[in-house]
DSSP file (Angstrom, degrees, kcal/mol; ACC not computed):
  #  RESIDUE AA STRUCTURE BP1 BP2  ACC     N-H-->O    O-->H-N    N-H-->O    O-->H-N    TCO  KAPPA ALPHA  PHI   PSI    X-CA   Y-CA   Z-CA
    1    1 A M     >        0   0    0      0, 0.0     4,-1.2     0, 0.0     5,-0.1   0.000 360.0 360.0 360.0 -39.5  -22.9  -85.8  -98.1
    2    2 A H  H  >  +     0   0    0      1,-0.2     4,-2.1     2,-0.2     3,-0.5   0.929 360.0  53.8 -69.5 -46.1  -25.4  -84.4 -100.7
    3    3 A E  H  > S+     0   0    0      1,-0.2     4,-1.6     2,-0.2    -1,-0.2   0.827 107.3  51.4 -58.8 -35.1  -28.3  -84.8  -98.3
    4    4 A Q  H  > S+     0   0    0      2,-0.2     4,-2.1     1,-0.2    -1,-0.2   0.859 109.3  50.0 -67.9 -35.4  -26.4  -82.8  -95.6
    5    5 A L  H  X S+     0   0    0     -4,-1.2     4,-1.9    -3,-0.5    -2,-0.2   0.859 107.0  54.7 -69.7 -36.7  -25.8  -80.0  -98.0
    6    6 A E  H  X S+     0   0    0     -4,-2.1     4,-0.5     1,-0.2    -2,-0.2   0.888 112.2  44.2 -67.6 -33.0  -29.6  -80.1  -98.9
    7    7 A E  H >< S+     0   0    0     -4,-1.6     3,-0.9     1,-0.2     4,-0.3   0.871 108.8  57.3 -74.9 -37.0  -30.4  -79.6  -95.2
    8    8 A L  H >< S+     0   0    0     -4,-2.1     3,-1.7     1,-0.3     4,-0.5   0.841  96.5  64.8 -64.2 -31.7  -27.7  -77.0  -94.8
    9    9 A V  H >< S+     0   0    0     -4,-1.9     3,-1.1     1,-0.3    -1,-0.3   0.870  93.5  60.4 -62.3 -33.5  -29.4  -74.9  -97.5
   10   10 A K  T << S+     0   0    0     -3,-0.9    51,-0.7    -4,-0.5    -1,-0.3   0.657 101.9  54.4 -68.2 -15.6  -32.5  -74.4  -95.4
   11   11 A T  T <  S+     0   0    0     -3,-1.7    -1,-0.2    -4,-0.3    -2,-0.2   0.490  85.0 108.2 -99.5  -4.2  -30.3  -72.7  -92.7
   12   12 A Q    <   -     0   0    0     -3,-1.1    50,-0.3    -4,-0.5    49,-0.2  -0.357  67.7-135.8 -73.6 150.1  -28.8  -70.1  -95.0
   13   13 A A  S    S+     0   0    0      1,-0.2    50,-2.4    49,-0.1     2,-0.3   0.769  88.9   8.5 -77.3 -31.1  -29.7  -66.4  -94.9
   14   14 A F  E     -a   63   0A   0     48,-0.2     2,-0.4     2,-0.0    23,-0.3  -0.997  63.8-162.9-148.6 151.8  -30.0  -66.0  -98.6
   15   15 A L  E     -a   64   0A   0     48,-2.3    50,-3.7    -2,-0.3     2,-0.5  -0.998  11.6-150.3-138.6 132.7  -29.9  -68.5 -101.6
   16   16 A H  E     -aB  65  35A   0     19,-2.8    19,-2.9    -2,-0.4     2,-0.4  -0.882  28.2-175.7 -92.5 129.4  -29.3  -67.7 -105.4
   17   17 A V  E     + B   0  34A   0     48,-2.6    50,-0.4    -2,-0.5     2,-0.3  -0.998  12.7 151.8-131.3 141.7  -31.3  -70.4 -107.4
   18   18 A D  E     - B   0  33A   0     15,-1.8    15,-3.2    -2,-0.4     2,-0.3  -0.968  24.4-148.9-155.9 163.9  -31.3  -71.0 -111.1
   19   19 A E  E     + B   0  32A   0     -2,-0.3     2,-0.3    13,-0.2    13,-0.2  -0.938  14.5 178.3-136.5 155.9  -31.9  -73.8 -113.5
   20   20 A T  E     - B   0  31A   0     11,-1.6    11,-2.6    -2,-0.3    -2,-0.0  -0.986  37.0 -82.1-153.3 159.3  -30.5  -74.6 -117.0
   21   21 A S  E     - B   0  30A   0     -2,-0.3     9,-0.2     9,-0.2     7,-0.1  -0.262  34.0-169.4 -67.8 157.0  -30.7  -77.3 -119.6
   22   22 A L  E     - B   0  29A   0      7,-2.3     7,-1.5    23,-0.1     2,-0.3  -0.674  10.5-152.8-146.6  87.2  -28.5  -80.2 -119.3
   23   23 A P  E     + B   0  28A   0      0, 0.0     2,-0.4     0, 0.0     5,-0.2  -0.397  21.2 173.2 -65.4 118.6  -28.4  -82.4 -122.3
   24   24 A M  E >   - B   0  27A   0      3,-2.7     3,-2.7    -2,-0.3    -2,-0.1  -0.963  66.3 -26.8-133.7 118.2  -27.6  -86.1 -121.3
   25   25 A K  T 3  S-     0   0    0     -2,-0.4     3,-0.1     1,-0.3    -1,-0.1   0.837 125.7 -46.1  55.3  40.0  -27.7  -89.0 -123.8
   26   26 A G  T 3  S+     0   0    0      1,-0.3    -1,-0.3     0, 0.0     2,-0.2   0.249 118.0 105.5  86.6 -15.3  -30.3  -87.3 -126.1
   27   27 A D  E <  S-B   24   0A   0     -3,-2.7    -3,-2.7    -5,-0.1     2,-0.9  -0.701  71.7-124.6 -98.9 156.9  -32.6  -86.3 -123.3
   28   28 A N  E     +B   23   0A   0     -2,-0.2    -3,-0.0    -5,-0.2    -1,-0.0  -0.740  37.8 174.1 -98.2  85.2  -33.1  -82.8 -121.9
   29   29 A W  E     -B   22   0A   0     -7,-1.5    -7,-2.3    -2,-0.9     2,-0.4  -0.147  26.4-119.5 -74.1 176.6  -32.4  -82.9 -118.2
   30   30 A R  E     -BC  21  45A   0     15,-3.2    15,-2.0    -9,-0.2     2,-0.6  -0.942  11.9-154.7-118.5 140.3  -32.3  -79.9 -115.9
   31   31 A L  E     -BC  20  44A   0    -11,-2.6   -11,-1.6    -2,-0.4     2,-0.6  -0.968  12.7-161.3-118.1 117.0  -29.4  -78.8 -113.8
   32   32 A W  E     -BC  19  43A   0     11,-3.3    11,-2.5    -2,-0.6     2,-0.5  -0.844   3.9-158.2 -98.1 126.7  -30.5  -76.8 -110.8
   33   33 A V  E     -BC  18  42A   0    -15,-3.2   -15,-1.8    -2,-0.6     2,-0.5  -0.916   8.7-173.3-111.8 129.3  -27.9  -74.6 -109.2
   34   34 A V  E     -BC  17  41A   0      7,-2.6     7,-2.7    -2,-0.5     2,-0.4  -0.947  10.6-173.5-123.6 107.0  -28.2  -73.4 -105.6
   35   35 A C  E     +BC  16  40A   0    -19,-2.9   -19,-2.8    -2,-0.5     2,-0.2  -0.844  10.6 161.3-110.8 140.1  -25.5  -70.8 -104.4
   36   36 A C        -     0   0    0      3,-2.0   -21,-0.1    -2,-0.4     3,-0.1  -0.779  56.8 -81.3-136.3-172.9  -24.9  -69.4 -100.9
   37   37 A A  S    S+     0   0    0    -23,-0.3     3,-0.1    -2,-0.2   -22,-0.1   0.766 124.5  28.2 -68.1 -26.0  -22.1  -67.7  -99.3
   38   38 A N  S    S+     0   0    0      1,-0.2     2,-0.3     0, 0.0    -1,-0.2   0.576 122.1   9.7-114.5 -13.9  -20.1  -70.9  -98.5
   39   39 A F        -     0   0    0     -3,-0.1    -3,-2.0   -34,-0.0     2,-0.4  -0.979  54.3-128.9-157.4 168.2  -21.0  -73.6 -101.2
   40   40 A V  E     -C   35   0A   0     -2,-0.3     2,-0.5    -5,-0.2    -5,-0.2  -0.995  20.4-159.2-124.2 130.6  -22.7  -74.4 -104.4
   41   41 A L  E     -C   34   0A   0     -7,-2.7    -7,-2.6    -2,-0.4     2,-0.5  -0.944   5.4-165.9-114.3 123.4  -25.1  -77.2 -104.6
   42   42 A Y  E     -C   33   0A   0     -2,-0.5     2,-0.4    -9,-0.2    -9,-0.2  -0.925   4.1-173.5-113.8 135.0  -26.0  -78.8 -108.0
   43   43 A I  E     -C   32   0A   0    -11,-2.5   -11,-3.3    -2,-0.5     2,-0.3  -0.991  13.5-147.4-127.9 131.0  -28.9  -81.0 -108.6
   44   44 A Q  E     +C   31   0A   0     -2,-0.4     2,-0.3   -13,-0.2   -13,-0.2  -0.672  24.7 173.2 -89.7 146.4  -29.7  -83.0 -111.7
   45   45 A S  E     -C   30   0A   0    -15,-2.0   -15,-3.2    -2,-0.3   -23,-0.1  -0.996  40.8-142.7-153.4 146.4  -33.4  -83.5 -112.6
   46   46 A T  S    S+     0   0    0     -2,-0.3     2,-0.3   -17,-0.2   -18,-0.1   0.523  89.5  57.7 -86.4  -4.1  -35.3  -84.9 -115.5
   47   47 A S        -     0   0    0    -17,-0.1   -17,-0.1     2,-0.1   -18,-0.0  -0.863  60.9-152.8-127.3 157.5  -37.9  -82.2 -114.8
   48   48 A R        +     0   0    0     -2,-0.3    23,-0.1   -19,-0.0     2,-0.1   0.176  66.3 115.4-102.2   9.1  -38.3  -78.4 -114.5
   49   49 A E  S >  S-     0   0    0      1,-0.1     3,-1.8    22,-0.0     4,-0.3  -0.324  82.7-104.8 -89.6 165.3  -41.2  -78.7 -112.1
   50   50 A Q  T >> S+     0   0    0      1,-0.3     4,-2.2     2,-0.2     3,-1.4   0.769 113.7  70.5 -64.9 -25.5  -41.4  -77.6 -108.5
   51   51 A E  H 3> S+     0   0    0      1,-0.3     4,-0.6     2,-0.2    -1,-0.3   0.793  88.4  68.3 -59.7 -25.3  -41.0  -81.2 -107.2
   52   52 A S  H <4 S+     0   0    0     -3,-1.8    -1,-0.3     1,-0.2    -2,-0.2   0.840 117.7  19.5 -60.8 -32.7  -37.3  -81.1 -108.4
   53   53 A V  H X> S+     0   0    0     -3,-1.4     4,-1.8    -4,-0.3     3,-1.5   0.528  97.1  98.9-116.4 -12.4  -36.5  -78.5 -105.8
   54   54 A K  H 3X S+     0   0    0     -4,-2.2     4,-2.1     1,-0.3    -3,-0.1   0.841  75.4  61.6 -46.2 -45.3  -39.3  -79.0 -103.3
   55   55 A H  H 3< S+     0   0    0     -4,-0.6    -1,-0.3     1,-0.2    -2,-0.1   0.790 117.2  27.4 -58.2 -27.1  -37.3  -81.2 -100.9
   56   56 A F  H <4 S+     0   0    0     -3,-1.5    -1,-0.2   -47,-0.0    -2,-0.2   0.621 122.3  48.8-112.2 -14.4  -34.7  -78.5 -100.1
   57   57 A L  H >< S+     0   0    0     -4,-1.8     3,-2.8     2,-0.1     2,-0.4   0.770  85.9  98.1 -84.3 -37.2  -36.6  -75.2 -100.7
   58   58 A E  T 3< S+     0   0    0     -4,-2.1     3,-0.1    -5,-0.3   -48,-0.1  -0.383  96.3  13.1 -58.0 115.4  -39.5  -76.2  -98.6
   59   59 A G  T 3  S+     0   0    0     -2,-0.4     2,-0.3     1,-0.4    -1,-0.3   0.311  86.9 140.9  99.0  -7.2  -39.1  -74.7  -95.2
   60   60 A F    <   -     0   0    0     -3,-2.8    18,-0.4     1,-0.1    -1,-0.4  -0.548  27.4-176.8 -69.2 129.1  -36.3  -72.4  -96.3
   61   61 A E        +     0   0    0    -51,-0.7    18,-0.3    -2,-0.3    -1,-0.1   0.348  48.8  88.6-114.1   3.9  -36.9  -69.0  -94.5
   62   62 A G  S    S-     0   0    0    -50,-0.3    17,-0.8    16,-0.2     2,-0.6   0.057  93.2 -61.8 -77.4-165.7  -34.1  -66.8  -95.9
   63   63 A T  E     -ad  14  79A   0    -50,-2.4   -48,-2.3    15,-0.2     2,-0.6  -0.813  45.7-150.7 -87.5 115.3  -34.1  -64.6  -99.0
   64   64 A L  E     -ad  15  80A   0     15,-2.8    17,-3.2    -2,-0.6     2,-0.6  -0.807   9.4-166.5 -88.7 116.3  -34.6  -66.5 -102.2
   65   65 A I  E     +ad  16  81A   0    -50,-3.7   -48,-2.6    -2,-0.6     2,-0.2  -0.908  29.8 134.9-106.9 116.3  -32.9  -64.7 -105.1
   66   66 A S  E     - d   0  82A   0     15,-1.9    17,-3.7    -2,-0.6   -48,-0.1  -0.819  51.8 -95.0-146.8 175.0  -34.1  -66.1 -108.4
   67   67 A D        -     0   0    0    -50,-0.4    -1,-0.1    -2,-0.2     5,-0.1  -0.058  60.9 -78.0 -82.2-160.6  -35.3  -65.2 -112.0
   68   68 A F  S    S+     0   0    0     14,-0.1     2,-0.2    -2,-0.1     5,-0.1   0.359  80.3 136.0 -86.2   5.4  -38.9  -64.8 -112.9
   69   69 A F    >   -     0   0    0      1,-0.2     3,-1.9     2,-0.1     4,-0.4  -0.395  54.4-140.0 -64.1 121.4  -39.5  -68.6 -113.2
   70   70 A R  G >  S+     0   0    0      1,-0.3     3,-0.9     2,-0.2     4,-0.4   0.728  92.2  76.7 -60.4 -22.3  -42.8  -69.1 -111.5
   71   71 A V  G >  S+     0   0    0      1,-0.3     3,-1.2     2,-0.2    -1,-0.3   0.846  90.8  58.8 -49.5 -35.1  -41.8  -72.4 -109.8
   72   72 A Y  G X  S+     0   0    0     -3,-1.9     3,-1.9     1,-0.2    -1,-0.3   0.861  94.6  67.0 -70.3 -33.1  -39.7  -70.2 -107.2
   73   73 A D  G <  S+     0   0    0     -3,-0.9    -1,-0.2    -4,-0.4    -2,-0.2   0.594  86.1  67.3 -67.1  -6.4  -43.0  -68.3 -106.2
   74   74 A K  G <  S+     0   0    0     -3,-1.2     2,-0.9    -4,-0.4    -1,-0.3   0.600  89.8  69.0 -85.8 -10.0  -44.5  -71.4 -104.6
   75   75 A F    <   +     0   0    0     -3,-1.9     3,-0.3    -4,-0.2    -1,-0.2  -0.774  56.2 145.9-108.0  82.2  -41.7  -71.2 -101.8
   76   76 A K        +     0   0    0     -2,-0.9    -1,-0.1     1,-0.2     4,-0.1   0.121  30.3 110.6-113.3  26.7  -42.9  -68.0 -100.0
   77   77 A D  S    S+     0   0    0    -17,-0.2    -1,-0.2     2,-0.1   -16,-0.1   0.877  91.3  22.7 -65.9 -30.4  -41.8  -69.1  -96.3
   78   78 A G  S    S-     0   0    0    -18,-0.4     2,-0.2    -3,-0.3   -15,-0.2  -0.290 105.0 -72.0-116.4-162.8  -39.1  -66.3  -96.6
   79   79 A E  E     -d   63   0A   0    -17,-0.8   -15,-2.8   -18,-0.3     2,-0.4  -0.652  41.4-142.6 -98.3 159.3  -38.7  -63.2  -98.7
   80   80 A Q  E     -d   64   0A   0    -17,-0.2     2,-0.4    -2,-0.2   -15,-0.2  -0.909  13.1-173.1-120.6 148.8  -37.8  -63.2 -102.4
   81   81 A Q  E     -d   65   0A   0    -17,-3.2   -15,-1.9    -2,-0.4     2,-0.3  -1.000  24.3-130.2-132.0 137.6  -35.7  -60.9 -104.5
   82   82 A K  E     -d   66   0A   0     -2,-0.4   -15,-0.2   -17,-0.2   -17,-0.1  -0.680  39.2 -95.2 -84.5 137.9  -35.6  -61.2 -108.3
   83   83 A C     >  -     0   0    0    -17,-3.7     4,-2.6    -2,-0.3     5,-0.2  -0.245  28.0-141.0 -54.4 135.0  -32.1  -61.4 -109.8
   84   84 A L  H  > S+     0   0    0      1,-0.2     4,-3.1     2,-0.2     5,-0.3   0.908 101.3  57.7 -72.5 -32.3  -31.0  -57.8 -110.8
   85   85 A G  H  > S+     0   0    0      1,-0.2     4,-1.9     2,-0.2    -1,-0.2   0.956 112.0  40.7 -55.9 -47.7  -29.4  -59.1 -114.0
   86   86 A H  H  > S+     0   0    0      2,-0.2     4,-2.4     1,-0.2     5,-0.2   0.928 114.4  53.6 -68.8 -38.7  -32.8  -60.7 -115.1
   87   87 A L  H  X S+     0   0    0     -4,-2.6     4,-1.9     1,-0.2    -1,-0.2   0.908 108.1  49.2 -63.3 -41.9  -34.7  -57.6 -113.9
   88   88 A L  H  X S+     0   0    0     -4,-3.1     4,-2.4    -5,-0.2    -1,-0.2   0.900 108.8  52.8 -63.4 -35.7  -32.5  -55.3 -115.9
   89   89 A S  H  X S+     0   0    0     -4,-1.9     4,-2.7    -5,-0.3    -2,-0.2   0.926 110.9  48.3 -66.6 -40.7  -32.9  -57.4 -119.0
   90   90 A A  H  X S+     0   0    0     -4,-2.4     4,-1.4     1,-0.2    -1,-0.2   0.836 110.5  50.2 -70.6 -31.2  -36.6  -57.2 -118.6
   91   91 A I  H  X S+     0   0    0     -4,-1.9     4,-2.0    -5,-0.2    -2,-0.2   0.876 110.5  49.5 -64.0 -42.2  -36.5  -53.5 -118.1
   92   92 A I  H  X S+     0   0    0     -4,-2.4     4,-2.8     2,-0.2    -2,-0.2   0.915 110.1  51.9 -62.3 -50.2  -34.4  -53.1 -121.3
   93   93 A E  H  X S+     0   0    0     -4,-2.7     4,-1.1    -5,-0.2    -1,-0.2   0.854 107.7  50.5 -57.5 -34.9  -36.8  -55.2 -123.3
   94   94 A L  H >X S+     0   0    0     -4,-1.4     4,-0.9     2,-0.2     3,-0.6   0.930 112.2  48.7 -73.6 -43.5  -39.8  -53.2 -122.1
   95   95 A I  H >< S+     0   0    0     -4,-2.0     3,-0.7     1,-0.2    -2,-0.2   0.907 110.3  51.2 -52.9 -46.5  -37.9  -49.9 -123.2
   96   96 A M  H 3< S+     0   0    0     -4,-2.8    -1,-0.2     1,-0.2    -2,-0.2   0.738 103.8  57.2 -67.9 -25.3  -37.0  -51.4 -126.5
   97   97 A M  H <<        0   0    0     -4,-1.1    -1,-0.2    -3,-0.6    -2,-0.2   0.720 360.0 360.0 -73.8 -24.5  -40.8  -52.4 -127.3
   98   98 A N    <<        0   0    0     -4,-0.9    -1,-0.2    -3,-0.7    -2,-0.2   0.385 360.0 360.0 -93.2 360.0  -41.7  -48.8 -126.8
């Protein structure tokens, strides 16, 4: 079932992608979250590297919506949009610095 969802991801018009810490038994794993209109895919990984998401993002031709984490920039088959919440936070931070 999980493999079928990973293949279904590639057919979507847009995906929201993010990752976060996932402490497990003293180790810091990563939890990758992929959201589209009809389902959410969770992927556990020991790494925050591109290889963790390459198998399902490679070949994705829709719009990838993400934060500014550079690993997402390696998947340029489709369009990219930066998460508006992250973008707004970055703008506020720039304003506060000046």
